[in-house]
C-alpha positions as CSV (number, residue, x, y, z in Angstrom):
1,M,-20.4,-43.1,23.8
2,K,-17.2,-44.3,22.7
3,Q,-16.2,-40.9,22.1
4,K,-16.9,-40.5,25.7
5,G,-15.1,-43.5,26.8
6,L,-12.0,-42.6,24.9
7,L,-12.5,-39.1,26.9
8,V,-12.4,-40.9,29.4
9,S,-9.8,-43.0,28.9
10,L,-7.2,-40.3,28.0
11,A,-8.5,-38.7,31.8
12,V,-7.8,-41.9,33.2
13,L,-4.3,-42.6,31.6
14,C,-3.2,-38.8,32.3
15,L,-4.1,-39.4,36.1
16,A,-2.2,-42.9,35.9
17,G,0.6,-40.6,34.8
18,C,0.7,-37.5,37.0
19,G,0.3,-40.2,39.9
20,N,2.7,-42.3,38.7
21,T,5.2,-39.5,38.2
22,G,4.5,-38.0,41.6
23,A,5.0,-41.5,43.1
24,M,8.5,-41.7,41.2
25,A,9.5,-38.5,42.7
26,A,9.0,-39.8,46.3
27,G,10.1,-43.1,46.0
28,A,6.6,-44.1,46.9
29,S,5.7,-47.1,44.0
30,S,7.7,-49.4,42.2
31,S,8.2,-50.0,38.7
32,G,6.6,-53.5,38.5
33,S,3.1,-52.0,40.0
34,T,2.6,-49.0,37.8
35,A,3.2,-48.1,34.0
36,D,5.9,-46.6,33.1
37,Y,5.8,-42.5,32.1
38,G,7.3,-43.2,28.3
39,Q,4.5,-46.0,28.1
40,T,1.6,-44.1,29.5
41,K,2.7,-41.3,27.2
42,Q,3.3,-43.3,23.8
43,M,-0.7,-44.3,25.0
44,V,-2.1,-40.9,25.2
45,L,0.0,-39.9,21.8
46,D,-2.0,-43.4,20.2
47,I,-5.0,-42.5,21.2
48,L,-5.1,-38.8,20.2
49,N,-3.4,-39.6,16.8
50,S,-6.2,-42.1,16.4
51,K,-9.7,-41.6,14.4
52,D,-11.9,-41.9,17.0
53,G,-9.4,-39.5,19.4
54,Q,-9.2,-36.7,17.0
55,S,-13.2,-37.2,16.0
56,A,-13.4,-36.9,19.9
57,L,-11.4,-33.9,20.2
58,M,-13.5,-32.3,17.4
59,E,-16.7,-33.0,19.1
60,M,-15.1,-31.3,22.4
61,T,-14.5,-28.1,20.6
62,K,-18.1,-28.1,19.5
63,N,-19.3,-27.6,22.7
64,P,-20.5,-24.1,23.7
65,Q,-19.2,-24.6,27.3
66,F,-16.0,-25.1,25.8
67,K,-15.6,-22.6,23.5
68,R,-16.5,-20.3,26.3
69,Q,-13.6,-21.5,28.4
70,M,-11.3,-21.3,25.3
71,A,-12.1,-18.1,24.4
72,V,-9.4,-15.5,24.1
73,S,-10.4,-11.7,24.5
74,E,-9.7,-9.2,21.4
75,A,-7.0,-7.2,24.0
76,D,-5.0,-10.7,24.4
77,I,-5.0,-11.2,20.8
78,A,-3.8,-7.4,19.8
79,K,-0.9,-7.7,22.4
80,A,0.0,-11.5,21.0
81,V,-0.2,-10.0,17.8
82,E,1.8,-7.2,18.4
83,N,4.3,-9.5,20.3
84,T,5.0,-11.7,17.5
85,V,5.1,-8.6,14.7
86,K,8.1,-7.3,17.0
87,S,10.1,-10.3,17.3
88,S,13.0,-10.5,15.3
89,S,12.0,-13.4,13.4
90,T,8.7,-12.4,12.2
91,Q,10.5,-9.0,10.8
92,S,12.9,-11.0,8.8
93,F,10.2,-12.9,7.5
94,L,7.8,-10.2,6.6
95,A,10.9,-8.4,5.0
96,K,11.8,-11.5,2.8
97,Q,7.9,-11.9,1.7
98,A,7.6,-8.3,0.7
99,Q,10.4,-9.3,-1.9
100,D,7.4,-11.5,-3.3
101,P,5.3,-9.4,-6.0
102,A,2.2,-11.4,-5.1
103,F,2.4,-11.0,-1.4
104,A,3.7,-7.3,-1.6
105,E,0.2,-6.8,-3.7
106,T,-1.9,-8.7,-1.3
107,L,-0.8,-6.8,1.4
108,A,-1.0,-3.5,0.1
109,K,-4.9,-4.5,-1.0
110,A,-5.6,-5.3,2.5
111,I,-4.0,-2.0,4.2
112,E,-4.9,0.1,1.6
113,P,-7.8,1.7,2.9
114,Q,-6.4,2.2,6.1
115,L,-3.4,4.0,4.8
116,V,-5.9,6.0,2.7
117,A,-7.7,7.4,6.1
118,V,-4.4,7.7,7.6
119,N,-3.0,10.0,5.0
120,K,-6.7,11.9,4.7
121,Q,-6.4,12.6,8.4
122,L,-2.3,13.6,8.2
123,M,-3.1,16.1,5.3
124,K,-5.6,17.8,7.8
125,D,-2.2,18.4,10.7
126,P,-0.5,21.9,9.9
127,E,2.5,20.6,11.2
128,Y,2.7,17.4,8.6
129,Q,1.4,19.7,6.0
130,K,4.8,22.4,6.5
131,E,7.0,19.1,6.6
132,M,5.5,18.2,3.2
133,L,6.3,21.2,1.8
134,V,9.7,21.3,2.8
135,L,10.2,18.1,1.6
136,L,8.7,18.9,-1.7
137,K,10.7,21.8,-2.1
138,S,13.8,20.1,-1.2
139,P,16.2,19.8,-4.0
140,E,16.8,16.1,-3.7
141,Y,13.4,15.3,-3.9
142,T,12.8,17.6,-7.6
143,K,16.2,15.8,-8.4
144,D,14.7,12.0,-7.2
145,F,11.1,12.7,-8.6
146,Q,12.8,14.0,-12.3
147,D,15.1,11.1,-12.4
148,L,12.0,8.8,-11.7
149,M,9.7,10.8,-14.4
150,E,12.6,10.3,-17.0
151,T,12.3,6.3,-16.5
152,P,11.1,4.1,-19.0
153,A,9.2,2.2,-16.7
154,M,7.3,5.6,-15.4
155,R,6.8,6.9,-18.7
156,G,4.9,3.7,-19.8
157,A,3.2,3.6,-16.9
158,I,2.0,7.3,-17.5
159,M,1.1,6.4,-20.7
160,Q,-0.8,3.6,-20.0
161,I,-2.9,5.6,-17.4
162,M,-3.3,8.2,-20.0
163,S,-5.0,5.6,-22.4
164,D,-7.3,3.8,-19.8
165,A,-8.5,7.7,-18.5
166,L,-9.5,8.1,-22.5
167,K,-11.5,5.7,-22.6
168,T,-13.8,6.6,-19.8
169,P,-16.6,8.8,-21.5
170,S,-17.1,11.9,-19.5
171,F,-13.1,12.2,-18.6
172,K,-12.4,11.9,-22.8
173,A,-15.2,15.1,-23.4
174,K,-13.7,17.0,-20.7
175,F,-10.4,16.0,-22.6
176,E,-11.5,16.9,-25.7
177,S,-13.3,20.4,-24.6
178,T,-10.0,21.2,-22.9
179,L,-7.8,20.7,-26.0
180,K,-10.3,22.8,-27.7
181,Q,-10.3,25.2,-25.5
182,A,-6.6,25.5,-25.6
183,V,-6.2,25.3,-30.0
184,S,-8.6,28.7,-29.8
185,E,-6.6,30.4,-27.6
186,S,-3.2,29.5,-29.4
187,I,-4.8,30.2,-32.6
188,A,-6.1,33.9,-31.5
189,Q,-2.9,34.4,-29.8
190,S,-1.2,33.7,-33.2
191,A,-3.5,35.8,-35.1
192,G,-3.0,38.9,-32.9
193,Q,1.0,38.3,-32.9
194,G,0.4,38.5,-36.6
195,Q,-1.8,42.0,-37.1
196,S,0.8,43.6,-34.2
197,K,3.8,42.5,-36.5
198,S,1.6,43.7,-39.9
199,S,0.6,47.1,-38.1
200,S,4.2,47.9,-37.4
201,G,5.9,47.3,-40.8
202,Q,3.2,49.3,-42.4
203,G,3.7,52.2,-39.8
204,G,8.1,51.5,-40.5
205,E,7.0,51.8,-44.3
206,E,4.6,55.3,-43.9
207,G,7.7,56.7,-41.6
208,Q,10.2,55.4,-44.4
209,G,8.2,57.4,-47.3
210,E,7.4,60.4,-45.2
211,Q,11.2,60.5,-44.7
212,S,12.2,60.3,-48.1
213,G,10.0,63.0,-49.1
214,N,11.5,65.4,-46.7
215,D,14.5,64.4,-48.0
216,T,13.6,65.6,-51.6
217,E,11.8,68.8,-50.5
218,S,14.7,69.6,-48.6
219,S,17.2,69.0,-51.7
220,E,15.0,70.7,-54.2
221,G,15.2,73.6,-51.4
222,G,18.8,73.5,-51.6
223,G,19.0,73.4,-55.3
224,G,16.7,76.9,-56.2
225,S,18.7,78.6,-53.8
């Protein structure tokens, strides 16, 4: 009841202030018979700042009918957010906040699913694929990528990724299998090259022996004649 009384008082004061303002504009009332606008405004502010006034307002916001009247459509919210993001002050604020590592991390995690979905959709676009290939083949991109890969930070990140991956049983087993296969192929290739060199060496020695025998026979034949 007390809260309802405050609301009624608030409404009366507002009406009194409005009536007083209209009367002052028309010149139909005197300063002695009505409350001054500044006093009325201060009274309203005092009521709103009081515990009883705030409690009454909170009760009002819990009213379902009041909520329905105050409800805003999703389109209105989207439009308001769009206008806010487009404003220069908001863009300046976001640019400054993006320099904060904690804010950047939180923002990246929040929009990561949407970015992944957009990238997957773009990868199916032939025009996007063509432009990406042109970018990846450009000398500038290659040079920048090589410079990035040679930085200590990137090397450390790669080492950390490999270390974390090797802790995964499935990746570790696959890595060991691939490594064994590569070692076996390298050994087989080295053995093949060794045999090839050995065969070439033996062929050369036999050729030299035959040539030496022919030279000897020739010299003997010459001496007999």
